[in-house]
DRENDO-1510 file (C-alpha; in Angstrom, 1 decimal, always signed):
<recs>
REC; n; res; u; v; w
REC; 1; UNK; -17.6; -1.0; -21.5 .
REC; 2; UNK; -19.6; +1.8; -20.0 .
REC; 3; UNK; -18.3; +5.0; -21.6 .
REC; 4; UNK; -19.6; +8.2; -20.1 .
REC; 5; UNK; -18.3; +11.4; -21.5 .
REC; 6; UNK; -18.5; +15.1; -20.8 .
REC; 7; UNK; -16.9; +17.4; -23.3 .
REC; 8; UNK; -17.0; +21.1; -24.0 .
REC; 9; UNK; -17.5; +22.3; -27.6 .
REC; 10; UNK; -14.0; +23.6; -27.5 .
REC; 11; UNK; -12.6; +20.2; -26.7 .
REC; 12; UNK; -14.6; +18.6; -29.5 .
REC; 13; UNK; -13.2; +21.1; -32.0 .
REC; 14; UNK; -9.6; +20.2; -31.2 .
REC; 15; UNK; -9.9; +16.5; -30.4 .
REC; 16; UNK; -8.3; +15.3; -33.7 .
REC; 17; UNK; -5.0; +17.2; -33.0 .
REC; 18; UNK; -4.9; +16.9; -29.2 .
REC; 19; UNK; -2.4; +14.8; -27.3 .
REC; 20; UNK; -4.9; +12.5; -25.9 .
REC; 21; UNK; -3.7; +11.3; -22.5 .
REC; 22; UNK; -5.5; +8.7; -20.4 .
REC; 23; UNK; -5.0; +8.6; -16.7 .
REC; 24; UNK; -6.3; +6.1; -14.1 .
REC; 25; UNK; -9.0; +7.5; -11.9 .
REC; 26; UNK; -7.4; +5.9; -8.8 .
REC; 27; UNK; -4.2; +7.8; -9.4 .
REC; 28; UNK; -5.9; +11.2; -9.5 .
REC; 29; UNK; -8.4; +10.5; -6.6 .
REC; 30; UNK; -8.1; +8.4; -3.5 .
REC; 31; UNK; -11.1; +6.1; -4.2 .
REC; 32; UNK; -10.9; +4.6; -0.7 .
REC; 33; UNK; -12.4; +7.8; +0.6 .
REC; 34; UNK; -15.6; +7.2; -1.2 .
REC; 35; UNK; -17.2; +5.5; +1.7 .
REC; 36; UNK; -15.8; +7.6; +4.5 .
REC; 37; UNK; -16.1; +11.1; +3.1 .
REC; 38; UNK; -19.4; +12.7; +2.1 .
REC; 39; UNK; -17.6; +15.5; +0.2 .
REC; 40; UNK; -15.2; +15.3; -2.8 .
REC; 41; UNK; -12.8; +12.4; -3.0 .
REC; 42; UNK; -9.4; +13.1; -1.5 .
REC; 43; UNK; -6.5; +13.9; -3.9 .
REC; 44; UNK; -4.7; +10.9; -5.2 .
REC; 45; UNK; -0.9; +10.3; -5.5 .
REC; 46; UNK; -0.7; +11.9; -9.0 .
REC; 47; UNK; -3.3; +14.7; -8.6 .
REC; 48; UNK; -0.5; +17.3; -9.2 .
REC; 49; UNK; -0.1; +16.0; -12.7 .
REC; 50; UNK; -3.6; +17.2; -13.8 .
REC; 51; UNK; -2.9; +20.7; -12.5 .
REC; 52; UNK; +0.5; +20.9; -14.2 .
REC; 53; UNK; -1.1; +19.8; -17.5 .
REC; 54; UNK; -3.8; +22.5; -17.2 .
REC; 55; UNK; -1.0; +25.0; -16.7 .
REC; 56; UNK; +0.6; +23.9; -20.0 .
REC; 57; UNK; -2.7; +24.1; -21.9 .
REC; 58; UNK; -3.5; +27.6; -20.5 .
REC; 59; UNK; -0.1; +28.9; -21.7 .
REC; 60; UNK; -0.6; +27.3; -25.1 .
REC; 61; UNK; -4.0; +29.0; -25.5 .
REC; 62; UNK; -2.6; +32.3; -24.2 .
REC; 63; UNK; +0.1; +32.1; -27.0 .
REC; 64; UNK; -2.4; +31.1; -29.6 .
REC; 65; UNK; -6.2; +31.0; -28.9 .
REC; 66; UNK; -6.6; +28.6; -31.9 .
REC; 67; UNK; -3.9; +26.2; -30.8 .
REC; 68; UNK; -4.8; +22.6; -31.5 .
REC; 69; UNK; -1.8; +20.7; -30.1 .
REC; 70; UNK; -2.5; +20.5; -26.4 .
REC; 71; UNK; -3.3; +17.9; -23.8 .
REC; 72; UNK; -6.7; +16.3; -23.7 .
REC; 73; UNK; -7.0; +14.3; -20.5 .
REC; 74; UNK; -9.4; +11.4; -20.2 .
REC; 75; UNK; -10.0; +9.6; -16.9 .
REC; 76; UNK; -10.2; +5.8; -17.0 .
REC; 77; UNK; -11.9; +3.8; -14.3 .
REC; 78; UNK; -11.8; +0.1; -14.0 .
REC; 79; UNK; -14.6; -2.0; -12.4 .
REC; 80; UNK; -16.1; +1.1; -10.7 .
REC; 81; UNK; -19.4; +0.9; -8.8 .
REC; 82; UNK; -22.1; +3.5; -9.6 .
REC; 83; UNK; -21.5; +5.4; -6.4 .
REC; 84; UNK; -17.8; +5.7; -7.2 .
REC; 85; UNK; -18.5; +6.9; -10.7 .
REC; 86; UNK; -20.7; +9.7; -9.4 .
REC; 87; UNK; -18.1; +10.6; -6.9 .
REC; 88; UNK; -15.4; +10.9; -9.6 .
REC; 89; UNK; -17.6; +13.2; -11.7 .
REC; 90; UNK; -18.5; +15.4; -8.7 .
REC; 91; UNK; -14.9; +15.5; -7.5 .
REC; 92; UNK; -13.5; +16.5; -10.9 .
REC; 93; UNK; -16.0; +19.4; -10.9 .
REC; 94; UNK; -15.2; +20.3; -7.3 .
REC; 95; UNK; -11.5; +20.6; -8.0 .
REC; 96; UNK; -12.0; +22.4; -11.4 .
REC; 97; UNK; -10.3; +19.7; -13.4 .
REC; 98; UNK; -10.5; +20.0; -17.2 .
REC; 99; UNK; -11.3; +16.4; -18.2 .
REC; 100; UNK; -12.2; +15.7; -21.8 .
REC; 101; UNK; -13.9; +12.3; -21.2 .
REC; 102; UNK; -14.6; +9.8; -18.5 .
REC; 103; UNK; -14.6; +6.1; -19.4 .
REC; 104; UNK; -15.6; +3.3; -17.1 .
REC; 105; UNK; -14.8; -0.3; -18.2 .
REC; 106; UNK; -14.0; -3.7; -16.9 .
REC; 107; UNK; -10.4; -4.5; -16.1 .
REC; 108; UNK; -10.3; -6.8; -19.1 .
REC; 109; UNK; -11.4; -4.1; -21.5 .
REC; 110; UNK; -9.1; -1.3; -20.4 .
REC; 111; UNK; -6.5; -1.8; -23.2 .
REC; 112; UNK; -9.3; -1.9; -25.9 .
REC; 113; UNK; -10.7; +1.3; -24.5 .
REC; 114; UNK; -7.3; +3.0; -24.9 .
REC; 115; UNK; -7.0; +1.7; -28.5 .
REC; 116; UNK; -10.5; +2.8; -29.4 .
REC; 117; UNK; -10.0; +6.4; -28.3 .
REC; 118; UNK; -6.7; +7.0; -30.1 .
REC; 119; UNK; -4.8; +7.5; -26.8 .
REC; 120; UNK; -1.3; +8.8; -27.4 .
REC; 121; UNK; -0.2; +8.3; -23.9 .
REC; 122; UNK; -1.5; +6.2; -21.0 .
REC; 123; UNK; -0.3; +7.1; -17.5 .
REC; 124; UNK; -0.6; +5.0; -14.3 .
REC; 125; UNK; +1.3; +4.4; -11.1 .
REC; 126; UNK; +0.6; +0.7; -11.7 .
REC; 127; UNK; +3.6; -0.8; -13.6 .
REC; 128; UNK; +1.5; -3.8; -14.7 .
REC; 129; UNK; -1.1; -1.6; -16.3 .
REC; 130; UNK; +1.7; +0.4; -18.1 .
REC; 131; UNK; +3.4; -2.7; -19.4 .
REC; 132; UNK; +0.1; -4.1; -20.4 .
REC; 133; UNK; -0.6; -1.1; -22.5 .
REC; 134; UNK; +2.9; -1.1; -24.1 .
REC; 135; UNK; +2.4; -4.7; -25.1 .
REC; 136; UNK; -0.7; -3.6; -27.0 .
REC; 137; UNK; +1.4; -0.9; -28.7 .
REC; 138; UNK; -0.3; +1.9; -26.7 .
REC; 139; UNK; +2.4; +4.5; -25.6 .
REC; 140; UNK; +2.4; +4.3; -21.9 .
REC; 141; UNK; +4.5; +5.7; -19.0 .
REC; 142; UNK; +4.6; +5.8; -15.2 .
REC; 143; UNK; +3.1; +8.5; -13.2 .
REC; 144; UNK; +5.6; +9.5; -10.6 .
REC; 145; UNK; +4.1; +9.8; -7.1 .
REC; 146; UNK; +4.7; +13.4; -6.0 .
REC; 147; UNK; +6.0; +14.0; -2.4 .
REC; 148; UNK; +3.5; +16.8; -2.0 .
REC; 149; UNK; +0.2; +17.8; -3.5 .
REC; 150; UNK; +0.8; +21.5; -4.0 .
REC; 151; UNK; -0.4; +22.9; -7.3 .
REC; 152; UNK; +2.4; +23.3; -9.9 .
REC; 153; UNK; +2.6; +25.5; -12.9 .
REC; 154; UNK; +5.3; +23.3; -14.7 .
REC; 155; UNK; +4.8; +19.8; -16.1 .
REC; 156; UNK; +8.0; +17.8; -15.8 .
REC; 157; UNK; +8.5; +14.9; -18.2 .
REC; 158; UNK; +11.5; +12.6; -17.6 .
REC; 159; UNK; +12.8; +10.1; -20.2 .
REC; 160; UNK; +14.8; +7.1; -18.9 .
REC; 161; UNK; +17.1; +7.1; -21.9 .
REC; 162; UNK; +19.2; +3.9; -21.7 .
REC; 163; UNK; +17.1; +2.3; -24.4 .
REC; 164; UNK; +17.0; +5.5; -26.5 .
REC; 165; UNK; +20.9; +5.5; -26.4 .
REC; 166; UNK; +21.2; +2.0; -27.9 .
REC; 167; UNK; +21.5; +1.4; -31.6 .
REC; 168; UNK; +19.3; -1.0; -33.5 .
REC; 169; UNK; +22.4; -3.2; -34.1 .
REC; 170; UNK; +23.1; -3.3; -30.4 .
REC; 171; UNK; +19.5; -4.3; -29.6 .
REC; 172; UNK; +19.6; -7.0; -32.3 .
REC; 173; UNK; +22.8; -8.4; -30.9 .
REC; 174; UNK; +21.3; -9.0; -27.5 .
REC; 175; UNK; +20.2; -12.4; -28.7 .
REC; 176; UNK; +23.9; -13.4; -28.5 .
REC; 177; UNK; +23.8; -12.7; -24.8 .
REC; 178; UNK; +20.7; -14.8; -23.9 .
REC; 179; UNK; +17.9; -12.4; -24.6 .
REC; 180; UNK; +14.9; -13.9; -26.2 .
REC; 181; UNK; +13.4; -12.7; -29.5 .
REC; 182; UNK; +10.3; -11.6; -27.6 .
REC; 183; UNK; +12.4; -9.4; -25.2 .
REC; 184; UNK; +14.2; -7.9; -28.2 .
REC; 185; UNK; +11.0; -7.2; -30.0 .
REC; 186; UNK; +9.6; -5.6; -26.8 .
REC; 187; UNK; +12.7; -3.3; -26.6 .
REC; 188; UNK; +12.1; -2.2; -30.2 .
REC; 189; UNK; +8.3; -1.6; -29.6 .
REC; 190; UNK; +9.1; +0.4; -26.4 .
REC; 191; UNK; +11.6; +2.6; -28.3 .
REC; 192; UNK; +9.0; +3.2; -31.0 .
REC; 193; UNK; +6.4; +4.3; -28.4 .
REC; 194; UNK; +9.0; +6.6; -26.8 .
REC; 195; UNK; +9.6; +8.1; -30.2 .
REC; 196; UNK; +5.9; +8.8; -30.9 .
REC; 197; UNK; +5.5; +10.6; -27.7 .
REC; 198; UNK; +8.8; +12.4; -27.8 .
REC; 199; UNK; +8.0; +13.9; -31.2 .
REC; 200; UNK; +4.7; +15.4; -29.9 .
REC; 201; UNK; +6.3; +16.7; -26.7 .
REC; 202; UNK; +9.2; +18.2; -28.8 .
REC; 203; UNK; +6.7; +20.0; -31.0 .
REC; 204; UNK; +4.9; +21.3; -28.0 .
REC; 205; UNK; +8.1; +22.3; -26.1 .
REC; 206; UNK; +9.2; +24.5; -29.1 .
REC; 207; UNK; +6.1; +26.7; -28.6 .
REC; 208; UNK; +7.7; +28.0; -25.4 .
REC; 209; UNK; +10.9; +29.9; -24.8 .
REC; 210; UNK; +13.9; +28.7; -22.8 .
REC; 211; UNK; +12.9; +30.7; -19.7 .
REC; 212; UNK; +9.7; +30.2; -17.7 .
REC; 213; UNK; +8.4; +27.3; -19.8 .
REC; 214; UNK; +5.4; +25.4; -18.3 .
REC; 215; UNK; +6.8; +22.2; -19.9 .
REC; 216; UNK; +10.2; +20.9; -18.7 .
REC; 217; UNK; +11.9; +17.8; -20.2 .
REC; 218; UNK; +14.6; +15.7; -18.7 .
REC; 219; UNK; +16.8; +12.9; -19.9 .
REC; 220; UNK; +18.4; +10.4; -17.5 .
REC; 221; UNK; +20.7; +7.5; -18.3 .
REC; 222; UNK; +21.6; +5.0; -15.6 .
REC; 223; UNK; +23.6; +2.4; -17.5 .
REC; 224; UNK; +26.6; +2.8; -19.8 .
REC; 225; UNK; +29.1; +5.5; -20.3 .
REC; 226; UNK; +28.7; +9.1; -21.4 .
REC; 227; UNK; +28.5; +7.8; -25.0 .
REC; 228; UNK; +25.1; +6.2; -24.2 .
REC; 229; UNK; +23.8; +9.5; -22.9 .
REC; 230; UNK; +25.3; +11.4; -25.8 .
REC; 231; UNK; +23.6; +9.0; -28.3 .
REC; 232; UNK; +20.3; +9.4; -26.5 .
REC; 233; UNK; +20.5; +13.1; -26.6 .
REC; 234; UNK; +21.3; +13.0; -30.3 .
REC; 235; UNK; +18.4; +10.6; -31.0 .
REC; 236; UNK; +16.0; +12.8; -29.1 .
REC; 237; UNK; +17.1; +15.8; -31.1 .
REC; 238; UNK; +16.6; +13.8; -34.3 .
REC; 239; UNK; +13.1; +13.3; -33.1 .
REC; 240; UNK; +12.6; +17.0; -32.6 .
REC; 241; UNK; +13.1; +17.1; -28.8 .
REC; 242; UNK; +15.9; +19.1; -27.2 .
REC; 243; UNK; +15.7; +18.3; -23.5 .
REC; 244; UNK; +16.1; +21.0; -20.8 .
REC; 245; UNK; +18.2; +18.8; -18.6 .
REC; 246; UNK; +20.3; +15.6; -18.9 .
REC; 247; UNK; +21.9; +13.4; -16.3 .
REC; 248; UNK; +24.4; +10.6; -17.1 .
REC; 249; UNK; +24.6; +8.5; -13.9 .
REC; 250; UNK; +26.9; +5.7; -15.3 .
REC; 251; UNK; +25.7; +3.1; -12.9 .
REC; 252; UNK; +24.9; +5.4; -9.9 .
REC; 253; UNK; +21.5; +5.1; -8.3 .
REC; 254; UNK; +18.8; +7.3; -9.8 .
REC; 255; UNK; +16.5; +7.6; -6.9 .
REC; 256; UNK; +18.2; +10.7; -5.4 .
REC; 257; UNK; +17.8; +12.5; -8.8 .
REC; 258; UNK; +14.2; +11.5; -9.0 .
REC; 259; UNK; +13.5; +12.6; -5.5 .
REC; 260; UNK; +15.0; +16.0; -6.3 .
REC; 261; UNK; +13.4; +16.5; -9.7 .
REC; 262; UNK; +10.0; +15.1; -8.8 .
REC; 263; UNK; +8.9; +14.5; -12.4 .
REC; 264; UNK; +5.2; +14.0; -13.2 .
REC; 265; UNK; +5.8; +11.6; -16.1 .
REC; 266; UNK; +8.5; +9.0; -15.9 .
REC; 267; UNK; +9.0; +7.2; -19.2 .
REC; 268; UNK; +10.9; +4.2; -17.8 .
REC; 269; UNK; +12.3; +1.7; -20.3 .
REC; 270; UNK; +13.2; -0.7; -17.4 .
REC; 271; UNK; +16.6; -1.7; -18.7 .
REC; 272; UNK; +18.3; -0.7; -15.5 .
REC; 273; UNK; +16.3; -3.4; -13.7 .
REC; 274; UNK; +17.1; -6.2; -16.1 .
REC; 275; UNK; +19.7; -8.8; -15.2 .
REC; 276; UNK; +22.5; -9.2; -17.8 .
REC; 277; UNK; +22.2; -5.7; -19.3 .
REC; 278; UNK; +24.5; -3.8; -17.0 .
REC; 279; UNK; +27.7; -5.8; -17.9 .
REC; 280; UNK; +27.0; -5.4; -21.6 .
REC; 281; UNK; +27.0; -1.6; -21.1 .
REC; 282; UNK; +30.2; -1.4; -19.1 .
REC; 283; UNK; +28.5; -1.1; -15.6 .
REC; 284; UNK; +29.2; -3.6; -12.8 .
REC; 285; UNK; +26.1; -5.1; -11.3 .
</recs>
């Protein structure tokens, strides 16, 4: 591992209480432009996320200059050549990005890098990387690829809540329907990761009013009846998060909603993609 960090004194002061969020460099910047462009790297698919996070931090500090619960973003690069590393540093400065740390490591070491830095959320557009982090008990979610790259002053966090809406007894009973012990354990671990992040986001969301909040939270359930959605809402409230919007799709496709909302963070439990789950929740495949 080759960690290189650049931190302001203010960042160091609040690091222990910050919501440390690691993001893949290749999601923020288009690394393929390193060889073709002599200037800053082009913006990546999830560049808008960084700007939205900075808007949240700015509002938090405006409300309380001593606020410690705010995002600290670290960029994680895997198997980067020295030229690309320099480009990433220069591009972050060029765009005025507030990055707490930069870490460059091998592909094999990226999970250990997350664990060593007390990362509370890892974000990537790469599903394999997200699932790899979750298997190592690192809270992780998908970065949704924005349709446009315009700067935004509101961070949108969407929870795919089918798993949240399931009781522990329901999850345990999945073994009677052919699900393995490993799958069931993964469901429970994923739900625990969701809870850890939801608690922090709920605490942060409460610092803003109902109107003109820079942080917007959404719940969406794809499978099951309204009861699953209602249970998910109740569970999130029990964790301290009262979402701003909720959608109960009851088997309808979710892509039209995602396209309309354009969330930055998509916490996807993946249940809607698994064969055998839909019938158990009253939805035809």
